[in-house]
Backbone as a printed PyTorch tensor [residue, N CA C, xyz], in Angstrom:
tensor([[[-177.0000,   42.7200,  113.9050],
         [-175.4400,   41.8270,  114.0500],
         [-176.0760,   40.5600,  113.7040]],

        [[-175.1190,   39.4580,  112.9500],
         [-174.8990,   38.2280,  113.1290],
         [-173.5690,   37.6380,  113.5280]],

        [[-174.1610,   35.9920,  113.7530],
         [-172.6170,   35.2610,  113.8970],
         [-173.1950,   34.0950,  113.4190]],

        [[-171.8560,   33.4600,  113.1330],
         [-171.6370,   32.1200,  112.6930],
         [-171.1770,   31.0340,  114.0660]],

        [[-172.3970,   30.5180,  114.4760],
         [-172.6430,   29.3850,  115.7370],
         [-172.4340,   27.8370,  115.2070]],

        [[-171.7240,   27.2400,  115.2610],
         [-172.0490,   25.8180,  114.3850],
         [-172.3990,   25.6110,  112.7900]],

        [[-171.4310,   26.1810,  112.6480],
         [-171.4410,   26.6590,  111.0040],
         [-173.1470,   27.5930,  110.3200]],

        [[-173.6670,   27.8460,  111.3200],
         [-175.2890,   28.3150,  111.1230],
         [-174.9190,   29.7580,  110.9920]],

        [[-175.1990,   30.7860,  110.2150],
         [-175.4670,   31.7600,  110.3710],
         [-176.6750,   32.4580,  111.2920]],

        [[-176.7130,   33.4750,  112.3530],
         [-177.5190,   33.1290,  113.3620],
         [-177.7190,   35.1510,  113.1490]],

        [[-178.6870,   35.5790,  113.1630],
         [-179.2430,   37.3580,  113.3680],
         [-179.8830,   37.4600,  114.5860]],

        [[-179.2270,   38.7140,  115.2170],
         [-179.8750,   38.7870,  116.2800],
         [-181.2940,   40.4260,  116.2760]],

        [[-181.9690,   40.0470,  116.5910],
         [-182.8970,   41.5540,  116.4230],
         [-183.0760,   42.2100,  117.5910]],

        [[-182.8400,   43.5340,  117.6250],
         [-182.8140,   44.5350,  118.5240],
         [-184.2370,   45.0670,  118.9670]],

        [[-185.0560,   45.5650,  119.7980],
         [-185.8650,   46.1930,  120.1680],
         [-185.3270,   47.4630,  119.9530]],

        [[-186.3990,   48.8220,  120.0020],
         [-185.8790,   50.1890,  119.6070],
         [-185.5700,   50.1340,  120.9510]],

        [[-186.3430,   49.7360,  122.0890],
         [-185.6740,   50.1810,  123.7290],
         [-183.9470,   49.8110,  124.0750]],

        [[-183.7220,   48.6610,  123.0630],
         [-182.4630,   48.1190,  123.9530],
         [-181.3150,   49.4240,  122.6230]],

        [[-181.7110,   49.1600,  121.5920],
         [-180.2760,   50.3960,  120.9920],
         [-180.6350,   51.5180,  121.8810]],

        [[-181.6000,   52.3570,  122.0300],
         [-181.9280,   53.6110,  122.6720],
         [-180.3800,   53.4260,  123.8610]],

        [[-181.0920,   52.5200,  124.3950],
         [-179.9100,   52.1200,  125.9640],
         [-178.4830,   52.1020,  125.7400]],

        [[-178.2980,   50.9660,  124.8050],
         [-176.9800,   50.7410,  123.9770],
         [-176.2670,   52.3230,  123.5440]],

        [[-177.1200,   53.1700,  122.9600],
         [-176.6800,   54.5410,  121.9370],
         [-176.9360,   56.0130,  122.9840]],

        [[-177.2210,   54.8790,  124.4980],
         [-177.5960,   56.3800,  125.5240],
         [-178.6180,   57.4040,  125.0480]],

        [[-179.6740,   56.8140,  124.1710],
         [-180.3770,   57.7740,  123.3370],
         [-180.5170,   57.8310,  122.0060]],

        [[-179.7170,   57.5660,  121.5560],
         [-179.2400,   58.2690,  120.2200],
         [-178.4710,   59.6820,  120.6040]],

        [[-177.5850,   59.6720,  122.1310],
         [-176.8920,   60.5700,  122.2780],
         [-176.0360,   61.1830,  120.8940]],

        [[-176.3320,   62.8340,  120.7910],
         [-175.0720,   63.2010,  119.5220],
         [-174.0260,   62.9860,  120.1310]],

        [[-173.1540,   62.5810,  121.6060],
         [-172.0000,   62.7800,  121.8560],
         [-171.3410,   61.1860,  120.9960]],

        [[-172.4780,   60.1770,  120.6440],
         [-172.3220,   59.0500,  120.5710],
         [-172.0650,   58.9560,  118.8570]],

        [[-172.3470,   59.7940,  117.9120],
         [-172.4650,   59.9720,  116.4700],
         [-170.7250,   59.5110,  115.6730]],

        [[-170.6860,   58.8380,  115.3670],
         [-169.5760,   58.6390,  114.3910],
         [-169.4920,   59.2490,  113.2690]],

        [[-170.7420,   59.1910,  112.5920],
         [-171.2650,   60.2030,  111.1780],
         [-172.0400,   59.8840,  110.3570]],

        [[-171.9570,   60.5070,  109.0350],
         [-173.4500,   60.1840,  108.4630],
         [-173.3910,   59.2990,  107.3350]],

        [[-174.3250,   58.4210,  107.1090],
         [-173.7830,   57.6910,  106.2630],
         [-175.1620,   57.3540,  105.2280]],

        [[-175.0540,   57.7990,  104.0380],
         [-175.8100,   57.8050,  103.1610],
         [-177.2080,   58.1770,  103.6660]],

        [[-178.2870,   57.1920,  104.0640],
         [-179.7960,   57.8290,  104.6760],
         [-179.7870,   57.6560,  105.9160]],

        [[-178.6830,   57.9680,  106.5370],
         [-178.8080,   58.0110,  108.6650],
         [-177.7730,   58.1980,  109.2060]],

        [[-177.9260,   58.4380,  110.0470],
         [-176.8040,   58.7580,  111.3870],
         [-176.2240,   57.5280,  111.8940]],

        [[-175.0280,   57.4130,  112.2330],
         [-174.0300,   56.6320,  112.8530],
         [-173.7030,   56.7160,  114.2190]],

        [[-174.2470,   55.8380,  114.9130],
         [-173.9580,   55.8360,  116.5780],
         [-173.0950,   55.0080,  116.7890]],

        [[-172.0720,   55.1330,  117.5010],
         [-171.5370,   54.1060,  118.7720],
         [-172.1520,   53.3370,  119.9900]],

        [[-172.4560,   52.0230,  119.9260],
         [-173.0240,   51.8030,  121.2620],
         [-172.7020,   50.7950,  122.2660]],

        [[-173.1190,   50.2010,  122.8520],
         [-172.6600,   49.4130,  123.9370],
         [-173.7880,   48.4640,  124.3990]],

        [[-173.9130,   46.9830,  123.9080],
         [-174.6440,   46.1010,  124.6340],
         [-174.6220,   45.7610,  125.9270]],

        [[-175.7670,   44.9690,  126.4520],
         [-175.4220,   45.0540,  127.4700],
         [-174.8380,   43.9370,  128.0680]],

        [[-174.4360,   42.8930,  127.2770],
         [-172.9920,   42.0920,  127.0490],
         [-171.5310,   42.0600,  127.0740]],

        [[-171.2830,   43.9920,  126.7550],
         [-169.8490,   44.3820,  126.6640],
         [-169.3310,   44.6970,  125.0990]],

        [[-170.3740,   44.2330,  124.2280],
         [-170.1220,   44.5430,  123.0600],
         [-170.4870,   45.5860,  122.4210]],

        [[-168.9960,   46.1200,  122.2870],
         [-169.3880,   47.6440,  120.9760],
         [-170.1180,   47.4760,  119.9660]],

        [[-171.0330,   48.2410,  119.3740],
         [-171.3530,   48.0460,  117.8250],
         [-171.4970,   49.9310,  117.9300]],

        [[-172.1190,   49.5630,  116.1380],
         [-172.2220,   50.9440,  115.5280],
         [-173.8860,   50.8850,  115.4530]],

        [[-174.6790,   51.7190,  115.1050],
         [-176.3160,   52.2710,  115.2830],
         [-175.9980,   52.3920,  113.7250]],

        [[-176.8270,   52.1820,  113.0260],
         [-177.1600,   53.2770,  111.6430],
         [-178.6170,   53.4910,  111.9510]],

        [[-178.5220,   54.5420,  112.5670],
         [-180.4200,   54.6400,  112.6550],
         [-180.5890,   55.7440,  110.7020]],

        [[-181.6390,   55.3550,  110.2440],
         [-182.0180,   55.8380,  108.7800],
         [-182.6790,   56.6550,  109.3440]],

        [[-183.2820,   57.9110,  108.6410],
         [-183.5060,   59.3630,  108.4790],
         [-185.5160,   59.1680,  108.3210]],

        [[-185.0680,   58.3100,  107.4850],
         [-186.4390,   57.9690,  106.9920],
         [-187.5140,   57.0410,  107.6670]],

        [[-187.1540,   56.3340,  108.4450],
         [-188.0120,   55.5890,  109.1860],
         [-187.8360,   55.6010,  110.5660]],

        [[-188.0450,   54.9250,  111.6680],
         [-188.2270,   54.8360,  113.1920],
         [-187.0720,   54.0720,  113.3520]],

        [[-187.0230,   52.5330,  113.2220],
         [-186.2080,   52.0940,  113.3000],
         [-184.8630,   52.3930,  113.1550]],

        [[-183.4050,   51.8850,  113.7920],
         [-182.3930,   51.6130,  112.6250],
         [-182.4650,   50.0470,  111.6780]],

        [[-181.8570,   50.8890,  110.8860],
         [-181.6940,   49.6680,  110.2020],
         [-180.5110,   48.6200,  110.1760]],

        [[-179.6730,   49.0900,  110.6590],
         [-178.0640,   48.1430,  110.6340],
         [-177.7090,   48.1500,  111.9360]],

        [[-177.1010,   47.1820,  112.6690],
         [-176.1000,   47.1060,  113.4840],
         [-174.8420,   46.4030,  113.6890]],

        [[-173.7280,   46.8120,  113.8820],
         [-172.3060,   46.3900,  112.8520],
         [-171.6680,   45.9530,  114.4540]],

        [[-170.7830,   45.1640,  114.4510],
         [-169.9730,   45.0590,  115.3750],
         [-169.3190,   46.1860,  115.1160]],

        [[-168.7870,   46.9110,  116.2510],
         [-167.7320,   48.1920,  116.1470],
         [-166.4190,   48.2210,  115.6390]],

        [[-165.5780,   48.6990,  114.7440],
         [-164.4140,   48.3230,  114.4340],
         [-163.9340,   49.4640,  114.4930]],

        [[-162.4270,   49.9670,  115.3400],
         [-162.3270,   51.5050,  115.7900],
         [-161.5030,   51.4910,  114.1310]],

        [[-160.2110,   52.6510,  114.4710],
         [-159.3810,   52.6170,  113.1720],
         [-159.8920,   53.4150,  111.7690]],

        [[-160.8240,   53.9840,  112.1490],
         [-161.7080,   54.9560,  111.1700],
         [-162.6860,   54.1880,  109.8320]],

        [[-162.9500,   54.9270,  109.3170],
         [-164.3520,   54.0750,  108.1150],
         [-163.5500,   53.5470,  107.2290]],

        [[-164.7450,   52.6490,  106.2470],
         [-164.3640,   52.2760,  105.4460],
         [-163.6090,   52.9080,  104.2120]],

        [[-164.8670,   54.5510,  104.0500],
         [-163.4240,   54.8620,  103.3020],
         [-162.6610,   55.5100,  103.1080]],

        [[-162.0920,   55.8320,  104.4610],
         [-160.9060,   56.1160,  104.5610],
         [-160.0410,   54.4610,  104.5430]],

        [[-160.3090,   53.6210,  104.9870],
         [-159.3650,   52.7300,  104.6090],
         [-159.1680,   52.4940,  103.2820]],

        [[-160.4700,   52.7340,  102.4240],
         [-160.1450,   52.7110,  101.5120],
         [-159.3770,   53.5810,   99.7740]],

        [[-159.5470,   54.5840,  100.5620],
         [-159.5920,   55.9560,   99.6290],
         [-157.9710,   56.6120,  100.5290]],

        [[-157.5290,   56.2890,  101.7460],
         [-156.1810,   56.5900,  102.3810],
         [-155.1430,   56.9720,  101.6370]],

        [[-154.7400,   58.5710,  101.3730],
         [-153.6410,   58.6710,  100.6640],
         [-152.2490,   58.3800,  101.1550]],

        [[-152.9230,   57.7960,  102.5320],
         [-150.8840,   57.7690,  103.1120],
         [-150.1480,   56.9420,  102.7150]],

        [[-149.2950,   57.3870,  102.5030],
         [-147.9630,   56.6400,  101.8970],
         [-147.5520,   55.1950,  102.4810]],

        [[-146.7610,   55.8220,  103.6440],
         [-146.2730,   54.7150,  104.3900],
         [-147.2750,   53.1900,  105.2530]],

        [[-148.7700,   53.2930,  104.6010],
         [-149.6470,   52.3390,  104.3890],
         [-150.3350,   52.2470,  102.9290]],

        [[-149.7610,   52.1820,  101.8470],
         [-150.3760,   52.1240,  100.7840],
         [-150.8940,   50.4970,  100.6420]],

        [[-152.0060,   51.1830,   99.5020],
         [-152.9800,   49.3080,   99.0130],
         [-153.0770,   49.8430,   97.8100]],

        [[-152.9700,   48.4500,   97.4270],
         [-152.5900,   48.2190,   96.2050],
         [-154.1190,   47.9970,   95.7630]],

        [[-154.6450,   48.4910,   94.7570],
         [-155.7540,   48.1050,   94.0620],
         [-156.5190,   47.0450,   94.0950]],

        [[-155.7250,   45.9450,   94.2880],
         [-156.2550,   44.7190,   94.5760],
         [-156.3220,   44.4870,   95.4090]],

        [[-155.5810,   45.2700,   97.0380],
         [-156.2370,   44.7850,   98.8900],
         [-157.9450,   46.0780,   98.4020]],

        [[-157.6980,   46.9640,   97.9830],
         [-158.6420,   48.0270,   97.9590],
         [-159.6450,   47.3220,   97.3180]],

        [[-160.0330,   46.6470,   96.4110],
         [-160.9470,   45.8070,   95.9320],
         [-161.1770,   44.5070,   97.0030]],

        [[-160.1710,   44.2320,   97.3810],
         [-160.9250,   43.1140,   97.9340],
         [-161.2570,   43.4730,   99.2770]],

        [[-161.1440,   44.4550,  100.0810],
         [-161.8590,   44.7270,  101.3440],
         [-163.3040,   45.8450,  101.1240]],

        [[-163.2810,   46.3670,   99.8430],
         [-164.8290,   46.4680,   98.9010],
         [-165.7560,   45.6780,   98.9310]],

        [[-165.1150,   44.3690,   98.6540],
         [-166.1570,   43.3870,   98.1320],
         [-166.6350,   42.6200,   99.5730]],

        [[-165.5550,   42.2700,  100.5380],
         [-165.7840,   41.9620,  101.9250],
         [-166.7680,   42.4810,  102.6490]]])
């Protein structure tokens, strides 16, 4: 995870123990989905922040920790055929780039 405090980007490194606690030992009930080379889990940090943790299939340590964003996946947001909330290609490309 990173934050922009005082105009500086800061990254937070987590120990494997911290991530095990956050995800309840990578409990299968916390699985949000499978992404590329690993499983994605929902977790909660000691400060109460909800995060997603991508645990790689090929290494012991997770690769990425993101702030949890509800309401589906990025793939769903870009490809959802729901006509009530259709998105232009410009919007879809903007989402993908961001």
